[in-house]
N, C-alpha and C positions, 0 to 999 in steps of 0.2 A: 407456505413460512418463507422458501426462497423470494417470492414477490415481495415481501415485507424487506428482507435484507436488501435486496438489490432497489428498492425505494428509497431507503435510508441511504445508501450509499451513494443515490444520485443526487438526494438533496444535500449531502456532504461535501460532494463534489460542486454542486452548483454554489452553495455558501461559500465554499472556498475559493471559488474563481472570484465570486463578487466580493470579497474582502481580502484577497491579497494585494491590492493597492493601496490599503487604508495602511496609515501608521503602525497599528496595532499588530501585531504578527499573528495573525488568526489563521490567514487564508493558506499556509501549506501545511500546518497540522490538520485543518481538516481536510483537504486534498489528500495528503498521506492516509487519515484514518476512513476514507471513503474508497480509497486504494486496496489497502488492508481488508475491508469488508467483501470487495469484489473478489479478491483472492483467494479467502476464506470459502467464500459460496460457490467458486467455480474453478473446477479444474482446468478448463482450458487458459481461463485468466492465468493461472500460477503455472501453467507448460509455458505460455508465453513470456511471464516474466522472467521464468528460469532461464530462457533462449536468450531473452534480453540480457540479463546479468551475465550469463556467459561470454557474450560477444561484446560487452561493453564494461570493461574492469572497473572505473570510475564509479560507475552505478552501482555493481556488486559491494566495492568498499563502502559507498552511502549505506545502502541496505543493510549490509552488515553491521555498520556502527549504529544503526537503529535498532537491529536484534539485540544487539549486546545490551543497550540500554532500556530497552523496553519490557512492560509486564511479561511474564510468563506465556500467557495466552497469545497475544501479539506475537511474541519471539517465536512462539511454535508455527503460527501461520507463515510468519517471514522463512522459515528455516526451511520451511518445505519447498521452497522455491530456490534453495542453494543449487547453481551449476552442478552437474554428476561430472564426475572424473572421467 
């Protein structure tokens, strides 16, 4: 099952990279969705993102902004990566 999720994440990221330069804004949401799938299925990826959020306040603010506007399932995944005090 994990292989299926990782395959989906790779497809989303590749599609995001392929469409990021198009005038239709689909690349960034696809990249973000791929990242969310990876963080949701990998503890080490969640720990890495937590460290990055702790060391980079602008990144933390951006992800917090997305958390507050996301559906509950997505917000729960991202809230797990909040920096610990």
